[in-house]
PDB file of N, CA, C and O in Angstrom, chain B, residues numbered from 101:
ATOM      1  N   MET B 101     -11.652  -3.790  -4.228  1.00  0.00           N
ATOM      2  CA  MET B 101      -9.975  -3.487  -4.047  1.00  0.00           C
ATOM      3  C   MET B 101      -9.875  -3.379  -2.629  1.00  0.00           C
ATOM      4  O   MET B 101      -8.723  -3.434  -2.198  1.00  0.00           O
ATOM      5  N   GLU B 102     -10.708  -3.253  -1.871  1.00  0.00           N
ATOM      6  CA  GLU B 102     -10.325  -3.001  -0.401  1.00  0.00           C
ATOM      7  C   GLU B 102      -9.606  -4.361  -0.074  1.00  0.00           C
ATOM      8  O   GLU B 102      -8.459  -4.414   0.371  1.00  0.00           O
ATOM      9  N   ASN B 103     -10.367  -5.418  -0.329  1.00  0.00           N
ATOM     10  CA  ASN B 103     -10.340  -6.796   0.079  1.00  0.00           C
ATOM     11  C   ASN B 103      -9.050  -7.487  -0.214  1.00  0.00           C
ATOM     12  O   ASN B 103      -8.569  -8.259   0.615  1.00  0.00           O
ATOM     13  N   LEU B 104      -8.479  -7.248  -1.336  1.00  0.00           N
ATOM     14  CA  LEU B 104      -7.138  -7.466  -1.559  1.00  0.00           C
ATOM     15  C   LEU B 104      -5.874  -7.547  -0.667  1.00  0.00           C
ATOM     16  O   LEU B 104      -5.529  -6.540  -0.049  1.00  0.00           O
ATOM     17  N   SER B 105      -5.280  -8.516  -0.588  1.00  0.00           N
ATOM     18  CA  SER B 105      -3.915  -8.721   0.798  1.00  0.00           C
ATOM     19  C   SER B 105      -3.232  -7.655   0.400  1.00  0.00           C
ATOM     20  O   SER B 105      -3.771  -6.855  -0.364  1.00  0.00           O
ATOM     21  N   PHE B 106      -1.928  -7.462   0.850  1.00  0.00           N
ATOM     22  CA  PHE B 106      -1.031  -6.544   0.694  1.00  0.00           C
ATOM     23  C   PHE B 106      -0.253  -6.836  -0.602  1.00  0.00           C
ATOM     24  O   PHE B 106       0.004  -5.919  -1.382  1.00  0.00           O
ATOM     25  N   GLU B 107       0.163  -8.232  -0.860  1.00  0.00           N
ATOM     26  CA  GLU B 107       0.876  -8.558  -1.696  1.00  0.00           C
ATOM     27  C   GLU B 107      -0.006  -8.213  -3.158  1.00  0.00           C
ATOM     28  O   GLU B 107       0.488  -7.624  -4.120  1.00  0.00           O
ATOM     29  N   GLU B 108      -1.365  -8.702  -3.087  1.00  0.00           N
ATOM     30  CA  GLU B 108      -1.936  -8.658  -4.418  1.00  0.00           C
ATOM     31  C   GLU B 108      -2.294  -7.216  -4.416  1.00  0.00           C
ATOM     32  O   GLU B 108      -2.853  -6.883  -5.461  1.00  0.00           O
ATOM     33  N   SER B 109      -2.126  -6.202  -3.492  1.00  0.00           N
ATOM     34  CA  SER B 109      -2.494  -4.798  -4.003  1.00  0.00           C
ATOM     35  C   SER B 109      -1.286  -4.342  -4.754  1.00  0.00           C
ATOM     36  O   SER B 109      -1.434  -3.675  -5.779  1.00  0.00           O
ATOM     37  N   LEU B 110       0.411  -4.796  -4.118  1.00  0.00           N
ATOM     38  CA  LEU B 110       1.398  -4.467  -4.595  1.00  0.00           C
ATOM     39  C   LEU B 110       1.560  -5.059  -6.043  1.00  0.00           C
ATOM     40  O   LEU B 110       1.884  -4.381  -7.018  1.00  0.00           O
ATOM     41  N   GLU B 111       1.310  -6.338  -6.062  1.00  0.00           N
ATOM     42  CA  GLU B 111       1.386  -6.566  -7.572  1.00  0.00           C
ATOM     43  C   GLU B 111       0.573  -6.126  -8.698  1.00  0.00           C
ATOM     44  O   GLU B 111       0.816  -6.331  -9.887  1.00  0.00           O
ATOM     45  N   LYS B 112      -0.530  -5.429  -8.145  1.00  0.00           N
ATOM     46  CA  LYS B 112      -1.697  -4.543  -9.080  1.00  0.00           C
ATOM     47  C   LYS B 112      -0.787  -3.231  -9.266  1.00  0.00           C
ATOM     48  O   LYS B 112      -0.687  -2.693 -10.368  1.00  0.00           O
ATOM     49  N   LEU B 113      -0.260  -2.845  -8.347  1.00  0.00           N
ATOM     50  CA  LEU B 113       0.272  -1.572  -8.383  1.00  0.00           C
ATOM     51  C   LEU B 113       1.316  -1.571  -9.259  1.00  0.00           C
ATOM     52  O   LEU B 113       1.422  -0.580  -9.982  1.00  0.00           O
ATOM     53  N   GLU B 114       2.191  -2.539  -9.371  1.00  0.00           N
ATOM     54  CA  GLU B 114       3.431  -2.958 -10.215  1.00  0.00           C
ATOM     55  C   GLU B 114       2.875  -3.080 -11.707  1.00  0.00           C
ATOM     56  O   GLU B 114       3.416  -2.431 -12.603  1.00  0.00           O
ATOM     57  N   GLU B 115       2.050  -3.716 -11.901  1.00  0.00           N
ATOM     58  CA  GLU B 115       0.950  -3.945 -13.100  1.00  0.00           C
ATOM     59  C   GLU B 115       0.533  -2.675 -14.032  1.00  0.00           C
ATOM     60  O   GLU B 115       0.635  -2.584 -15.255  1.00  0.00           O
ATOM     61  N   ILE B 116      -0.002  -1.648 -13.032  1.00  0.00           N
ATOM     62  CA  ILE B 116      -0.178  -0.606 -13.222  1.00  0.00           C
ATOM     63  C   ILE B 116       0.865   0.257 -13.704  1.00  0.00           C
ATOM     64  O   ILE B 116       0.671   0.876 -14.750  1.00  0.00           O
ATOM     65  N   VAL B 117       2.009   0.384 -13.040  1.00  0.00           N
ATOM     66  CA  VAL B 117       3.115   1.185 -13.127  1.00  0.00           C
ATOM     67  C   VAL B 117       3.841   0.840 -14.333  1.00  0.00           C
ATOM     68  O   VAL B 117       4.317   1.707 -15.067  1.00  0.00           O
ATOM     69  N   ASN B 118       3.991  -1.041 -14.674  1.00  0.00           N
ATOM     70  CA  ASN B 118       4.572  -0.942 -15.698  1.00  0.00           C
ATOM     71  C   ASN B 118       3.852  -0.663 -17.142  1.00  0.00           C
ATOM     72  O   ASN B 118       4.445  -0.528 -18.213  1.00  0.00           O
ATOM     73  N   LYS B 119       2.652  -0.615 -16.959  1.00  0.00           N
ATOM     74  CA  LYS B 119       1.977  -0.320 -18.208  1.00  0.00           C
ATOM     75  C   LYS B 119       1.914   1.013 -18.448  1.00  0.00           C
ATOM     76  O   LYS B 119       1.859   1.417 -19.609  1.00  0.00           O
ATOM     77  N   LEU B 120       1.913   1.949 -17.289  1.00  0.00           N
ATOM     78  CA  LEU B 120       1.743   3.243 -17.434  1.00  0.00           C
ATOM     79  C   LEU B 120       3.508   3.789 -18.340  1.00  0.00           C
ATOM     80  O   LEU B 120       3.619   4.677 -19.184  1.00  0.00           O
ATOM     81  N   GLU B 121       4.618   2.915 -17.787  1.00  0.00           N
ATOM     82  CA  GLU B 121       5.436   3.506 -17.966  1.00  0.00           C
ATOM     83  C   GLU B 121       5.866   3.095 -19.822  1.00  0.00           C
ATOM     84  O   GLU B 121       6.798   3.557 -20.481  1.00  0.00           O
ATOM     85  N   SER B 122       4.942   2.224 -20.196  1.00  0.00           N
ATOM     86  CA  SER B 122       4.990   1.597 -21.439  1.00  0.00           C
ATOM     87  C   SER B 122       4.847   2.884 -22.251  1.00  0.00           C
ATOM     88  O   SER B 122       5.627   3.006 -23.196  1.00  0.00           O
ATOM     89  N   GLY B 123       3.993   3.832 -22.030  1.00  0.00           N
ATOM     90  CA  GLY B 123       3.765   4.893 -22.760  1.00  0.00           C
ATOM     91  C   GLY B 123       2.514   4.360 -23.539  1.00  0.00           C
ATOM     92  O   GLY B 123       1.977   5.375 -23.984  1.00  0.00           O
ATOM     93  N   ASP B 124       1.823   3.317 -23.902  1.00  0.00           N
ATOM     94  CA  ASP B 124       0.993   3.070 -24.840  1.00  0.00           C
ATOM     95  C   ASP B 124      -0.477   3.041 -24.195  1.00  0.00           C
ATOM     96  O   ASP B 124      -1.244   2.118 -24.470  1.00  0.00           O
ATOM     97  N   VAL B 125      -0.780   3.899 -23.480  1.00  0.00           N
ATOM     98  CA  VAL B 125      -1.636   3.975 -22.970  1.00  0.00           C
ATOM     99  C   VAL B 125      -2.569   5.183 -23.031  1.00  0.00           C
ATOM    100  O   VAL B 125      -2.052   6.220 -22.615  1.00  0.00           O
ATOM    101  N   PRO B 126      -3.895   5.281 -23.482  1.00  0.00           N
ATOM    102  CA  PRO B 126      -4.576   6.625 -24.190  1.00  0.00           C
ATOM    103  C   PRO B 126      -4.547   7.630 -22.825  1.00  0.00           C
ATOM    104  O   PRO B 126      -4.407   7.211 -21.676  1.00  0.00           O
ATOM    105  N   LEU B 127      -4.655   8.572 -23.081  1.00  0.00           N
ATOM    106  CA  LEU B 127      -4.572   9.593 -21.821  1.00  0.00           C
ATOM    107  C   LEU B 127      -5.883   9.199 -20.770  1.00  0.00           C
ATOM    108  O   LEU B 127      -5.842   9.300 -19.544  1.00  0.00           O
ATOM    109  N   ASP B 128      -6.892   8.790 -21.474  1.00  0.00           N
ATOM    110  CA  ASP B 128      -8.156   8.479 -20.421  1.00  0.00           C
ATOM    111  C   ASP B 128      -7.686   7.377 -19.646  1.00  0.00           C
ATOM    112  O   ASP B 128      -7.498   7.320 -18.431  1.00  0.00           O
ATOM    113  N   ASP B 129      -7.536   6.573 -20.465  1.00  0.00           N
ATOM    114  CA  ASP B 129      -7.275   5.221 -19.639  1.00  0.00           C
ATOM    115  C   ASP B 129      -5.694   5.400 -18.642  1.00  0.00           C
ATOM    116  O   ASP B 129      -5.665   4.685 -17.640  1.00  0.00           O
ATOM    117  N   ALA B 130      -4.645   6.156 -18.851  1.00  0.00           N
ATOM    118  CA  ALA B 130      -3.784   6.475 -18.002  1.00  0.00           C
ATOM    119  C   ALA B 130      -4.669   7.293 -16.863  1.00  0.00           C
ATOM    120  O   ALA B 130      -4.497   6.791 -15.752  1.00  0.00           O
ATOM    121  N   ILE B 131      -5.329   8.119 -16.859  1.00  0.00           N
ATOM    122  CA  ILE B 131      -5.987   8.831 -15.782  1.00  0.00           C
ATOM    123  C   ILE B 131      -6.548   7.815 -14.968  1.00  0.00           C
ATOM    124  O   ILE B 131      -6.554   7.788 -13.737  1.00  0.00           O
ATOM    125  N   ASP B 132      -7.086   6.866 -15.867  1.00  0.00           N
ATOM    126  CA  ASP B 132      -7.979   5.923 -14.506  1.00  0.00           C
ATOM    127  C   ASP B 132      -7.050   4.737 -14.149  1.00  0.00           C
ATOM    128  O   ASP B 132      -7.458   3.903 -13.342  1.00  0.00           O
ATOM    129  N   GLU B 133      -5.851   4.620 -14.694  1.00  0.00           N
ATOM    130  CA  GLU B 133      -5.222   3.598 -14.280  1.00  0.00           C
ATOM    131  C   GLU B 133      -4.165   4.094 -12.744  1.00  0.00           C
ATOM    132  O   GLU B 133      -3.661   3.530 -11.773  1.00  0.00           O
ATOM    133  N   PHE B 134      -4.278   5.665 -13.393  1.00  0.00           N
ATOM    134  CA  PHE B 134      -3.265   6.402 -12.165  1.00  0.00           C
ATOM    135  C   PHE B 134      -4.436   6.319 -10.935  1.00  0.00           C
ATOM    136  O   PHE B 134      -4.127   5.865  -9.834  1.00  0.00           O
ATOM    137  N   ASN B 135      -5.380   6.649 -11.136  1.00  0.00           N
ATOM    138  CA  ASN B 135      -6.560   6.668  -9.929  1.00  0.00           C
ATOM    139  C   ASN B 135      -6.414   5.305  -9.387  1.00  0.00           C
ATOM    140  O   ASN B 135      -5.911   5.195  -8.269  1.00  0.00           O
ATOM    141  N   ASN B 136      -6.848   4.080 -10.136  1.00  0.00           N
ATOM    142  CA  ASN B 136      -6.560   2.670  -9.586  1.00  0.00           C
ATOM    143  C   ASN B 136      -5.187   2.767  -8.442  1.00  0.00           C
ATOM    144  O   ASN B 136      -5.115   2.306  -7.303  1.00  0.00           O
ATOM    145  N   ALA B 137      -4.289   3.453  -9.142  1.00  0.00           N
ATOM    146  CA  ALA B 137      -2.712   3.314  -8.506  1.00  0.00           C
ATOM    147  C   ALA B 137      -2.642   3.751  -6.975  1.00  0.00           C
ATOM    148  O   ALA B 137      -2.129   3.159  -6.026  1.00  0.00           O
ATOM    149  N   MET B 138      -3.289   4.925  -7.025  1.00  0.00           N
ATOM    150  CA  MET B 138      -3.513   6.113  -5.708  1.00  0.00           C
ATOM    151  C   MET B 138      -4.408   4.972  -4.929  1.00  0.00           C
ATOM    152  O   MET B 138      -3.803   4.519  -3.957  1.00  0.00           O
ATOM    153  N   GLN B 139      -5.656   4.431  -5.128  1.00  0.00           N
ATOM    154  CA  GLN B 139      -6.089   3.718  -4.476  1.00  0.00           C
ATOM    155  C   GLN B 139      -5.346   2.398  -3.615  1.00  0.00           C
ATOM    156  O   GLN B 139      -5.477   2.020  -2.451  1.00  0.00           O
ATOM    157  N   LEU B 140      -4.634   1.969  -4.590  1.00  0.00           N
ATOM    158  CA  LEU B 140      -3.891   0.543  -4.103  1.00  0.00           C
ATOM    159  C   LEU B 140      -2.778   1.201  -3.400  1.00  0.00           C
ATOM    160  O   LEU B 140      -2.329   0.513  -2.483  1.00  0.00           O
ATOM    161  N   VAL B 141      -2.030   2.691  -3.624  1.00  0.00           N
ATOM    162  CA  VAL B 141      -1.200   2.685  -2.765  1.00  0.00           C
ATOM    163  C   VAL B 141      -1.568   3.275  -1.383  1.00  0.00           C
ATOM    164  O   VAL B 141      -0.654   3.520  -0.595  1.00  0.00           O
ATOM    165  N   LYS B 142      -3.104   3.565  -0.978  1.00  0.00           N
ATOM    166  CA  LYS B 142      -3.589   3.906  -0.011  1.00  0.00           C
ATOM    167  C   LYS B 142      -3.813   2.616   0.809  1.00  0.00           C
ATOM    168  O   LYS B 142      -3.587   2.572   2.019  1.00  0.00           O
ATOM    169  N   ILE B 143      -4.305   1.482   0.030  1.00  0.00           N
ATOM    170  CA  ILE B 143      -4.434   0.210   0.486  1.00  0.00           C
ATOM    171  C   ILE B 143      -3.336  -0.162   1.466  1.00  0.00           C
ATOM    172  O   ILE B 143      -3.344  -0.537   2.638  1.00  0.00           O
ATOM    173  N   CYS B 144      -2.099   0.148   0.293  1.00  0.00           N
ATOM    174  CA  CYS B 144      -1.027  -0.497   0.884  1.00  0.00           C
ATOM    175  C   CYS B 144      -0.595  -0.156   2.030  1.00  0.00           C
ATOM    176  O   CYS B 144      -0.383  -0.949   2.947  1.00  0.00           O
ATOM    177  N   ASN B 145      -0.397   1.277   2.081  1.00  0.00           N
ATOM    178  CA  ASN B 145      -0.280   2.320   3.445  1.00  0.00           C
ATOM    179  C   ASN B 145      -0.791   1.742   4.424  1.00  0.00           C
ATOM    180  O   ASN B 145      -0.086   1.408   5.376  1.00  0.00           O
ATOM    181  N   GLU B 146      -2.075   1.512   4.391  1.00  0.00           N
ATOM    182  CA  GLU B 146      -3.069   1.036   5.488  1.00  0.00           C
ATOM    183  C   GLU B 146      -2.958   0.078   6.462  1.00  0.00           C
ATOM    184  O   GLU B 146      -3.255   0.083   7.657  1.00  0.00           O
ATOM    185  N   LYS B 147      -2.178  -1.254   5.284  1.00  0.00           N
ATOM    186  CA  LYS B 147      -2.118  -2.731   5.816  1.00  0.00           C
ATOM    187  C   LYS B 147      -0.522  -2.427   6.693  1.00  0.00           C
ATOM    188  O   LYS B 147      -0.207  -2.960   7.757  1.00  0.00           O
ATOM    189  N   LEU B 148       0.333  -1.416   5.889  1.00  0.00           N
ATOM    190  CA  LEU B 148       1.321  -1.359   6.498  1.00  0.00           C
ATOM    191  C   LEU B 148       1.716  -0.949   7.750  1.00  0.00           C
ATOM    192  O   LEU B 148       2.601  -1.438   8.453  1.00  0.00           O
ATOM    193  N   ASN B 149       0.616   0.473   8.093  1.00  0.00           N
ATOM    194  CA  ASN B 149       0.224   1.136   9.374  1.00  0.00           C
ATOM    195  C   ASN B 149       0.105  -0.246  10.321  1.00  0.00           C
ATOM    196  O   ASN B 149       0.813  -0.686  11.227  1.00  0.00           O
ATOM    197  N   SER B 150      -1.244  -0.765   9.620  1.00  0.00           N
ATOM    198  CA  SER B 150      -1.847  -1.769  10.741  1.00  0.00           C
ATOM    199  C   SER B 150      -0.608  -2.833  11.241  1.00  0.00           C
ATOM    200  O   SER B 150      -0.436  -3.225  12.395  1.00  0.00           O
ATOM    201  N   ALA B 151       0.142  -3.160  10.133  1.00  0.00           N
ATOM    202  CA  ALA B 151       1.023  -4.239  10.796  1.00  0.00           C
ATOM    203  C   ALA B 151       2.418  -3.530  11.780  1.00  0.00           C
ATOM    204  O   ALA B 151       3.253  -4.132  12.455  1.00  0.00           O
ATOM    205  N   GLU B 152       2.329  -2.719  11.648  1.00  0.00           N
ATOM    206  CA  GLU B 152       3.537  -1.823  12.445  1.00  0.00           C
ATOM    207  C   GLU B 152       2.851  -1.623  13.847  1.00  0.00           C
ATOM    208  O   GLU B 152       3.548  -1.813  14.843  1.00  0.00           O
ATOM    209  N   GLU B 153       1.248  -1.174  14.029  1.00  0.00           N
ATOM    210  CA  GLU B 153       0.653  -1.184  15.118  1.00  0.00           C
ATOM    211  C   GLU B 153       0.627  -2.235  15.877  1.00  0.00           C
ATOM    212  O   GLU B 153       0.669  -2.129  17.103  1.00  0.00           O
ATOM    213  N   ALA B 154       0.528  -3.830  15.023  1.00  0.00           N
ATOM    214  CA  ALA B 154       0.555  -5.034  15.619  1.00  0.00           C
ATOM    215  C   ALA B 154       1.854  -5.118  16.308  1.00  0.00           C
ATOM    216  O   ALA B 154       1.921  -5.283  17.526  1.00  0.00           O
ATOM    217  N   ILE B 155       2.820  -5.015  15.596  1.00  0.00           N
ATOM    218  CA  ILE B 155       4.141  -5.206  16.059  1.00  0.00           C
ATOM    219  C   ILE B 155       4.696  -4.275  17.163  1.00  0.00           C
ATOM    220  O   ILE B 155       5.636  -4.536  17.913  1.00  0.00           O
ATOM    221  N   ALA B 156       3.991  -3.197  17.135  1.00  0.00           N
ATOM    222  CA  ALA B 156       4.445  -2.351  18.363  1.00  0.00           C
ATOM    223  C   ALA B 156       3.880  -3.101  19.623  1.00  0.00           C
ATOM    224  O   ALA B 156       4.472  -3.437  20.649  1.00  0.00           O
ATOM    225  N   LYS B 157       2.499  -3.277  19.235  1.00  0.00           N
ATOM    226  CA  LYS B 157       1.622  -3.761  20.524  1.00  0.00           C
ATOM    227  C   LYS B 157       2.152  -5.208  21.015  1.00  0.00           C
ATOM    228  O   LYS B 157       2.090  -5.480  22.214  1.00  0.00           O
ATOM    229  N   ILE B 158       2.562  -5.934  20.287  1.00  0.00           N
ATOM    230  CA  ILE B 158       3.337  -7.219  20.937  1.00  0.00           C
ATOM    231  C   ILE B 158       4.616  -6.766  21.418  1.00  0.00           C
ATOM    232  O   ILE B 158       4.932  -7.099  22.561  1.00  0.00           O
ATOM    233  N   VAL B 159       5.284  -6.169  20.839  1.00  0.00           N
ATOM    234  CA  VAL B 159       6.896  -5.651  21.483  1.00  0.00           C
ATOM    235  C   VAL B 159       6.373  -4.964  22.998  1.00  0.00           C
ATOM    236  O   VAL B 159       6.711  -5.284  24.138  1.00  0.00           O
ATOM    237  N   GLN B 160       5.544  -4.042  22.598  1.00  0.00           N
ATOM    238  CA  GLN B 160       5.342  -3.572  24.129  1.00  0.00           C
ATOM    239  C   GLN B 160       4.794  -4.346  25.275  1.00  0.00           C
ATOM    240  O   GLN B 160       5.215  -4.231  26.426  1.00  0.00           O
ATOM    241  N   GLU B 161       3.699  -5.252  24.851  1.00  0.00           N
ATOM    242  CA  GLU B 161       3.347  -6.324  25.807  1.00  0.00           C
ATOM    243  C   GLU B 161       4.287  -7.149  26.278  1.00  0.00           C
ATOM    244  O   GLU B 161       4.004  -7.880  27.227  1.00  0.00           O
ATOM    245  N   ASN B 162       5.805  -7.183  25.592  1.00  0.00           N
ATOM    246  CA  ASN B 162       7.001  -8.058  26.442  1.00  0.00           C
ATOM    247  C   ASN B 162       7.682  -7.048  27.110  1.00  0.00           C
ATOM    248  O   ASN B 162       8.708  -7.404  27.689  1.00  0.00           O
ATOM    249  N   GLY B 163       7.238  -5.385  27.201  1.00  0.00           N
ATOM    250  CA  GLY B 163       8.254  -4.605  27.989  1.00  0.00           C
ATOM    251  C   GLY B 163       9.155  -4.238  27.426  1.00  0.00           C
ATOM    252  O   GLY B 163       9.866  -3.466  28.069  1.00  0.00           O
ATOM    253  N   ASP B 164       9.726  -4.656  25.602  1.00  0.00           N
ATOM    254  CA  ASP B 164      10.806  -3.838  24.820  1.00  0.00           C
ATOM    255  C   ASP B 164      10.597  -2.551  24.368  1.00  0.00           C
ATOM    256  O   ASP B 164      11.599  -1.898  24.079  1.00  0.00           O
ATOM    257  N   LEU B 165       9.001  -1.812  24.188  1.00  0.00           N
ATOM    258  CA  LEU B 165       9.007  -0.853  23.510  1.00  0.00           C
ATOM    259  C   LEU B 165       8.053   0.226  24.625  1.00  0.00           C
ATOM    260  O   LEU B 165       7.112  -0.086  25.355  1.00  0.00           O
ATOM    261  N   ILE B 166       8.657   1.468  24.437  1.00  0.00           N
ATOM    262  CA  ILE B 166       7.772   2.499  25.694  1.00  0.00           C
ATOM    263  C   ILE B 166       6.435   2.997  24.557  1.00  0.00           C
ATOM    264  O   ILE B 166       5.243   3.052  24.863  1.00  0.00           O
ATOM    265  N   GLU B 167       6.993   3.301  23.299  1.00  0.00           N
ATOM    266  CA  GLU B 167       6.020   4.218  22.831  1.00  0.00           C
ATOM    267  C   GLU B 167       6.159   4.069  21.207  1.00  0.00           C
ATOM    268  O   GLU B 167       7.221   3.899  20.607  1.00  0.00           O
ATOM    269  N   PHE B 168       4.784   4.176  20.597  1.00  0.00           N
ATOM    270  CA  PHE B 168       4.701   3.842  18.723  1.00  0.00           C
ATOM    271  C   PHE B 168       4.765   4.991  18.206  1.00  0.00           C
ATOM    272  O   PHE B 168       4.063   5.947  18.534  1.00  0.00           O
ATOM    273  N   LYS B 169       5.616   4.981  17.356  1.00  0.00           N
ATOM    274  CA  LYS B 169       5.936   5.797  16.205  1.00  0.00           C
ATOM    275  C   LYS B 169       5.439   5.403  15.093  1.00  0.00           C
ATOM    276  O   LYS B 169       5.889   4.269  14.930  1.00  0.00           O
ATOM    277  N   PRO B 170       4.718   5.693  14.155  1.00  0.00           N
ATOM    278  CA  PRO B 170       4.276   5.364  13.024  1.00  0.00           C
ATOM    279  C   PRO B 170       5.516   6.023  12.090  1.00  0.00           C
ATOM    280  O   PRO B 170       6.105   7.039  12.460  1.00  0.00           O
ATOM    281  N   SER B 171       5.804   5.405  10.981  1.00  0.00           N
ATOM    282  CA  SER B 171       7.160   6.320  10.002  1.00  0.00           C
ATOM    283  C   SER B 171       6.295   7.026   9.494  1.00  0.00           C
ATOM    284  O   SER B 171       5.116   6.683   9.578  1.00  0.00           O
ATOM    285  N   GLU B 172       6.708   8.317   8.770  1.00  0.00           N
ATOM    286  CA  GLU B 172       6.097   9.047   7.799  1.00  0.00           C
ATOM    287  C   GLU B 172       6.639   9.070   6.458  1.00  0.00           C
ATOM    288  O   GLU B 172       6.086   9.731   5.579  1.00  0.00           O
TER     289      GLU B 172
END
């Protein structure tokens, strides 16, 4: 799952949310899907943080940014 792109991870996350919102998922399956969703959220968050750092580095190299502060 970690090899997915940000877009693929987000798409799979949306599929899980839609499935869970339908209410037609047995409890055990819902728990598994929720765990999968949490892994996808972590992957998306890591990819976003990595992108923010890369952008901050590029901007800093151009002299326009003093300090990188990741969003929380």
